[in-house]
N, C-alpha and C positions, 0 to 999 in steps of 0.2 A: 764555626761556630763560636759559641762563646767561650771563654774560659774562665777558670776561677783566678784570679792575681791575687796573691796575697804581698801587701806592704809592711815589712819589718822595719819601722821606722825606730832610729837608736838614738835620738839629739833627745837632750834633758830641757834643752831650749826649745820650748813650745812658739812657732809661728817662726821659726829660725828659715837660714838660707836651703838647708837641707829637707826642711819640711813643705818648703815651699817648690823644690825641685822634686819632690817625690809626688806632692798635690796635684803638679801638673802632669807628670808621667799619670797619675790614676786619671785625671780628666781625659789626657788623649785615650787611656784604655776603655773609659767609661762612654767617650763616643764613637768607639768602633764597636761597643755592644757588649764588651767584656765585665764580668762582677768583679769588682774590686774590694777587697775587705783589707782592715789597716788593723795594726798593734803595733803600741807605744812601748817598746822594748823599754826606755827610761820609765815608764810607769808600771813595769812588771816587777814582783820580786821571782829575781831567779838567782840560784845557789849554782857555784861554778861544780864544774864535771869533779868528782870525785878518783876518776879512775878504778874504781872498787871492782869493776866487772860485772856488777851485777844485772846491769840491763843486758848482757850475753847470754845469760842462763834464764832470762824472764821476759821471755817472747817482746824484747826491745821495751821492756817497762825501766826507768830507772827508779830508783828507789827513793831516792829526793822528793820530795812534795812541795812542787812550788805551782808558779805560774805556768812552768814547762809543760803542766798537764793540760794544759788550754790551749797552747801554742803549738804544740806537736799533732793535735789532730785539725790545724788549720794549715799547716805546714802540707801534711799527707794528702790533703784536700785539695791543694791550688795543684793548678798545672805550672802556674809560674811563681817565683819567688822574687821579688826584689826588696834587694837592701840600699837603704836608705841612710846617712849617718854622714855627720863631718868628720873632718880627720881630725883626730888627737896624738898629737905626739906621735907621727908617721906613722898610723895604723890607725884602724876601726876605734870606735872610744869598747870601752870595756861592758856597756851594755848589749852589744851585741856580740861581739868577744865569747859572752856568757853564754848567749845563745846559741853560737856556732860551736862552740865545745859540747854543749847538751846534743850536739846531732849523732855524736861520738855513738849515742844508743843504739841508733839505728844500724850500724854497722855495715859491711861490705856488699849484704845481700838480700835486703830488704826493700820496701816498697816504695822508699823515700826516693829512687835513685831516677833518672830521667826526667826530670822537670825542666822547665826553662828557668832561668835568674839572671838579674840586671843587677848593675850594681849603680847605683847614684849616690856619688859623695860632694862635698864642699868642702871647701878650704881656706884660711888666711892666707896659707903659703902660696905665691904666684908659681914657685916652680913644680913644673908637672911632674917630676921626679919624686914628689913629696910624696904622691899617693902611692909607688913602688910596695911598702910593704903590705899596705891593705889590699893592692892589687895582686901580690905573689899570694897571700893566704886565700883570696876570692878562689883563684886559680886554682890551685895545688888541693884545697878543701872542698870546694863546693864544685870545680869543674872537672877535674882532673878525679878525686877519689869518689865522690857521687855520683859522680858523671851527670851534674847538672849542664843544660844547652846555655851558654853564654848570647846572651840574646842583644846584649850591647851594654856599654857601661858609658856613663857620664859624667867627668870625673873636674869640676869647677873650681878653681885656685883664684886665689886675690880676692876673696871676700869675707870679712871678718866682723862687720856690723850686721843685726840682723837687716833684714829687707833689702843688703847689699846687693844680692842676684837681682831683685827687679828690673825689670827690662834687658835681663842679661840674654844673649842667644841662645844659651844653653837650655834654656827654655821654652825653646821653640823646638830643640832637639829632643827634651824629655815628653814633650805631648807627642809630637810624630814617632816618637819610639813607643810610648803606649799605645798608640793607636796602630801600630802594626807589630804589636805583640803577640 
């Protein structure tokens, strides 16, 4: 059965390595018959969570009015949410962190649980341990807390210049992951 796959892409560099990785994943998902939608978090206006608790008393509605008003329904409608981003200073970029923090509005009991998720990241650093901070947040916040099912992680280091990922074996892995999602 076809799935709704949402890609949240967080790089401000258009046509960069993480976007190429995400689009290759999307091509695999589309080839398998899934519906893929994309949101560029770098183009979105997202305010940081204020930890005010308003959402907990107002049916999971955040008091902040920004582009999360469009992103929330996209996440709710997705069967699988793929996070695609470059590694920034050993974690995910602020554009993605803002959106993840705002998922607090759903709390521990809402229907945002039990989705599938994928982590797609690129980095200039070649050390695989460099992804540790982003992976820890992914595991704790999305997999453990929200109970999203981790379908795969593709973390590619040693890429600095835009286009450096071209021809990299990770693109084959991304396509296969998208196809089998």
